[in-house]
C-alpha positions in Angstrom: 95.4 130.2 133.0 92.4 132.5 132.7 93.5 133.1 129.1 92.4 129.6 128.3 89.3 129.3 130.4 87.0 128.4 127.5 89.3 125.6 126.1 91.1 124.1 129.1 90.1 121.1 131.2 88.3 121.7 134.5 90.4 122.4 137.6 90.2 120.6 140.9 88.2 123.5 142.4 85.6 123.1 139.6 85.0 119.4 139.8 82.3 119.4 142.5 80.1 122.0 140.8 80.5 120.4 137.4 79.5 117.0 138.8 76.5 118.6 140.5 75.5 120.0 137.2 75.8 116.6 135.5 73.8 114.9 138.3 71.0 117.3 137.6 71.1 116.9 133.9 68.0 115.0 132.6 70.0 113.6 129.7 72.6 112.2 132.0 69.9 110.6 134.2 68.1 109.1 131.1 71.4 107.7 129.7 72.4 106.2 133.0 68.9 104.7 133.5 68.9 103.2 130.0 72.4 101.7 130.6 71.6 100.3 134.1 68.1 99.1 133.4 67.6 98.6 129.6 64.3 96.7 130.1 62.8 98.4 133.1 63.5 101.9 131.7 61.0 101.2 128.9 58.1 100.3 131.3 58.8 102.3 134.5 61.1 105.2 133.5 60.1 107.3 136.5 61.5 104.7 138.8 64.6 103.8 136.9 65.5 107.5 136.5 65.0 108.0 140.3 67.3 105.1 141.0 69.8 106.2 138.4 70.0 109.7 140.0 70.7 108.1 143.4 73.3 105.8 142.0 75.2 108.7 140.3 74.9 110.9 143.5 76.4 108.1 145.7 79.1 107.2 143.2 80.3 110.8 142.6 79.9 112.1 146.2 83.6 111.4 147.2 85.0 113.0 144.0 86.7 116.3 144.8 89.5 116.5 142.3 90.5 115.5 138.8 92.7 112.8 140.2 89.8 111.4 142.3 87.8 111.2 139.1 90.5 109.4 137.2 91.0 106.9 139.9 87.2 106.4 140.0 87.1 105.9 136.2 90.2 103.6 136.2 88.0 100.9 137.8 85.5 101.1 134.9 88.4 101.2 132.4 89.9 98.1 133.9 86.5 96.3 133.6 86.2 97.5 130.0 89.7 96.0 129.2 88.6 92.7 130.8 85.3 92.4 129.1 85.9 93.9 125.6 89.5 93.0 124.9 91.7 89.9 124.8 94.4 91.8 126.6 96.2 95.2 126.5 99.9 95.1 125.9 102.3 98.1 126.0 106.0 98.6 125.1 108.4 101.4 125.0 107.8 103.3 128.3 111.3 102.5 129.4 112.4 105.1 126.8 110.6 107.8 128.8 111.3 109.7 132.0 108.5 110.0 134.6 109.7 113.4 135.6 109.5 114.9 132.1 106.5 116.1 130.0 105.9 114.8 126.5 103.9 115.7 123.4 102.5 112.4 122.4 101.3 112.1 118.8 99.6 108.9 117.6 97.6 107.3 114.9 93.9 107.9 115.2 91.7 104.9 115.0 89.0 105.5 117.7 87.6 108.8 118.9 87.9 108.0 122.7 89.9 104.8 123.0 93.2 105.9 121.4 93.9 108.5 124.1 92.1 106.3 126.6 94.5 103.3 126.1 97.5 105.6 126.0 96.6 107.3 129.2 95.7 104.0 130.9 99.1 102.6 129.9 100.8 105.6 131.3 98.8 105.6 134.6 99.3 101.8 135.0 103.1 102.2 134.8 103.4 105.1 137.2 103.4 108.0 134.7 101.1 111.0 135.0 98.3 111.0 132.5 98.3 113.5 129.6 95.9 116.2 128.7 93.9 115.3 125.6 93.4 117.4 122.5 89.8 117.1 121.2 88.2 118.8 118.3 85.4 121.3 119.0 82.9 119.2 117.0 82.8 116.8 120.0 82.2 119.6 122.5 78.8 120.4 121.0 77.2 117.3 122.4 75.7 118.7 125.7 76.9 116.9 128.8 79.6 115.0 126.9 81.6 118.2 126.8 81.5 118.4 130.6 82.6 114.8 130.9 85.5 115.3 128.5 86.8 118.4 130.2 86.5 116.7 133.6 88.8 114.0 132.2 91.7 116.3 131.2 90.5 117.1 127.6 91.0 120.5 126.1 89.2 122.1 123.1 90.9 122.4 119.7 88.9 125.0 117.8 88.4 123.9 114.1 85.2 125.7 113.2 86.6 129.2 113.1 85.3 131.1 110.1 87.7 133.1 107.9 91.4 132.9 107.5 92.3 135.3 110.3 90.0 133.5 112.8 91.4 130.1 111.8 95.0 131.3 112.2 94.2 132.9 115.6 92.6 129.6 116.7 95.7 127.6 115.6 98.0 130.0 117.4 96.0 129.8 120.6 96.0 126.0 120.5 99.8 126.1 119.9 100.2 128.5 122.8 98.1 126.3 125.1 100.0 123.2 124.3 103.3 125.0 125.0 101.8 126.3 128.3 100.8 122.8 129.4 104.2 121.2 128.5 106.1 124.0 130.2 104.2 123.5 133.5 105.2 119.8 133.4 102.1 118.1 132.0 102.1 115.9 128.9 99.7 116.3 126.0 98.2 113.8 123.5 97.1 114.8 120.0 96.2 112.7 117.0 98.5 112.8 113.9 95.6 114.0 111.8 92.2 115.7 112.0 89.6 112.9 112.1 90.1 109.2 112.3 92.0 107.2 109.8 89.0 105.2 108.5 90.9 103.4 105.6 93.7 102.1 107.9 96.4 104.3 106.3 98.1 106.3 108.9 99.6 109.6 107.8 100.7 112.6 109.8 99.3 116.0 108.6 102.2 118.4 108.3 99.7 121.2 109.2 99.6 119.9 112.7 103.4 120.1 113.0 103.3 123.6 111.7 100.7 124.5 114.3 103.0 123.2 117.1 105.6 125.7 115.9 103.4 128.8 116.0 103.9 129.4 119.7 107.7 129.1 119.3 108.3 131.4 116.4 110.1 134.1 118.4 112.9 131.8 119.6 113.0 128.9 117.1 113.8 129.0 113.4 113.7 125.3 112.6 112.1 122.1 113.6 115.5 120.9 115.0 115.5 123.9 117.4 111.9 123.2 118.3 112.6 119.5 119.0 115.4 120.5 121.3 112.8 122.1 123.5 109.9 119.7 123.2 109.8 115.9 123.7 107.8 114.8 120.7 107.0 111.1 121.1 105.3 109.0 118.4 102.8 106.4 119.7 101.2 103.6 117.8 97.8 102.1 118.9 96.7 98.8 117.3 93.3 97.1 117.5 92.8 93.5 116.5 89.1 94.2 116.0 87.7 97.7 115.3 84.2 97.9 116.8 83.4 100.8 114.4 84.7 99.1 111.3 81.2 98.5 109.8 80.2 102.1 110.4 83.5 103.3 108.8 82.9 101.0 105.8 79.6 102.5 105.1 81.0 106.1 105.3 83.9 105.1 102.9 81.5 103.6 100.5 79.3 106.7 100.4 82.4 108.9 99.9 83.6 106.6 97.1 80.2 106.3 95.4 78.8 109.8 95.9 81.8 112.0 96.7 80.3 113.1 100.0 79.0 111.8 103.3 76.5 113.6 105.6 77.2 112.6 109.2 74.2 112.2 111.5 73.9 114.6 114.5 74.6 111.9 117.1 77.0 109.8 115.0 80.1 110.7 116.9 78.5 109.9 120.2 77.4 106.5 118.8 80.9 105.9 117.6 82.3 106.7 121.0 79.9 104.3 122.7 80.6 101.5 120.1 84.3 102.1 120.6 84.1 101.8 124.4 81.6 98.9 124.6 82.5 96.9 121.5 84.8 93.9 121.3 88.3 94.8 120.3 90.4 91.6 120.4 93.9 92.4 121.5 95.0 96.0 121.8 98.7 97.1 121.6 100.3 100.4 122.5 103.8 101.2 121.4 105.7 104.3 122.7 108.6 105.5 120.6 111.6 107.5 121.7 111.5 111.3 121.6 112.2 112.5 118.1 115.4 114.4 117.5 117.1 115.5 114.3 117.5 118.2 111.7 114.4 118.5 109.6 114.1 120.9 106.6 110.3 121.3 107.0 107.1 119.8 108.3 106.9 117.3 105.5 110.2 115.7 106.3 109.3 115.5 110.0 105.9 114.0 109.1 107.6 111.3 107.1 109.8 110.3 110.1 106.7 110.3 112.4 104.9 108.1 109.9 107.7 105.6 109.8 107.9 105.5 113.6 104.1 105.2 114.1 103.5 102.7 111.3 106.6 100.7 112.3 105.2 100.5 115.9 101.9 99.0 114.8 101.2 95.3 115.7 100.5 92.8 113.0 97.3 91.0 114.0 95.8 88.0 112.2 92.8 90.1 111.2 95.1 92.2 109.1 96.5 89.1 107.3 93.0 87.7 106.9 91.6 90.9 105.4 94.6 91.2 103.1 94.0 87.7 101.7 90.2 88.0 101.4 90.5 91.4 99.7 92.8 89.8 97.1 90.3 87.0 96.5 92.5 84.4 98.3 91.7 82.0 101.2 92.1 83.5 104.6 91.9 80.9 107.4 94.0 83.1 109.9 91.4 83.5 112.6 90.1 81.5 115.5 87.8 81.9 118.5 86.0 85.1 119.3 88.1 87.1 116.9 87.0 84.8 114.0 83.3 85.0 115.1 83.4 88.8 115.5 85.3 89.5 112.2 83.3 87.1 110.1 79.9 88.1 111.4 80.6 91.8 111.0 81.7 91.2 107.4 78.8 88.9 106.6 76.0 91.2 107.6 77.4 94.2 105.6 76.0 94.9 102.1 78.3 93.6 99.4 79.2 97.1 98.3 80.6 97.9 101.7 82.7 94.7 102.2 85.8 95.8 100.3 86.0 99.0 102.4 85.7 96.9 105.6 88.5 94.6 104.5 90.8 97.4 103.4 90.6 99.0 106.9 92.5 96.0 108.2 94.5 95.1 105.1 95.9 98.6 104.7 97.5 98.4 108.1 99.5 95.4 107.0 100.3 96.8 103.6 101.3 100.2 104.9 103.7 98.5 107.3 105.2 96.4 104.6 105.8 99.6 102.5 107.3 101.2 105.6 109.9 98.4 105.8 110.6 98.5 102.1 111.5 102.2 102.3 113.7 101.9 105.4 
């Protein structure tokens, strides 16, 4: 285990010291004070910070293990589901065995919530939660890195410079994933690096090749590898994407100028929006473990794409966006979903609106193409 000390999640024996470090972190105190007392924190920050520190100390005092922390966080997650969604549905877990470990690979719509909803669905149905693969760009954000590693996240190094360093980083990630699976824990990883901001979900073959690196000595094909590993495609669908407006701006900039410079704290802002923003209905679909004889990573990626896209829900927002993007009348939405969707679209600059609509419409269109090619 020491081989992976710099990338692995924190162990039970490290939880208390990490929490103590977080409780003493001024940034944690400031963030908590601003969250608990948004008005008072502007006028009497010395008092709100004092209270915030005491609140954190009291809440975290009983936490002695990773499981303690996850049970503690589950209450907040349940409240988030109640207040920011119109319900979380889950199908497919009957295909899985609670005694086995799985390599879950899913579409990537939200930085924190994709793995969050998947792990919550697992935990709620009596399965152990999975370790979470997170890019090293998100571990450069101070105390957020500690929070993620406390919650079973491990670091995927992407910033290595030079071909040799990059290959070494990929090999190490592959070896760590194998290590985790073989000791009986599951792993979640996104099907691509970065979120799918345009609503088109495609598996990067490079990720599948990375999985194979740690198995080169005893496997010569993806079929042999799949005989050893339970690779499970998972689909996560959001009726409303809280970050859709932010994504639309980025897509417009890329389309218009060919590049987009991300702000220093933009990922953190996206995480907060994803957690606190209204999501409508959320649906998680677990597929069966993939088996078969695949010639290469591309052919396996195509099967994963078919399974992941096929498992997506078809929400009214997708139909609405499809119609509006074509210049047709929508009329599909009602209630809070209608208000949220229309207000988000209305306040966007005209140039951004097509990119906003395509995020939703492409999920429908991609699924329709999926059925046509079956």
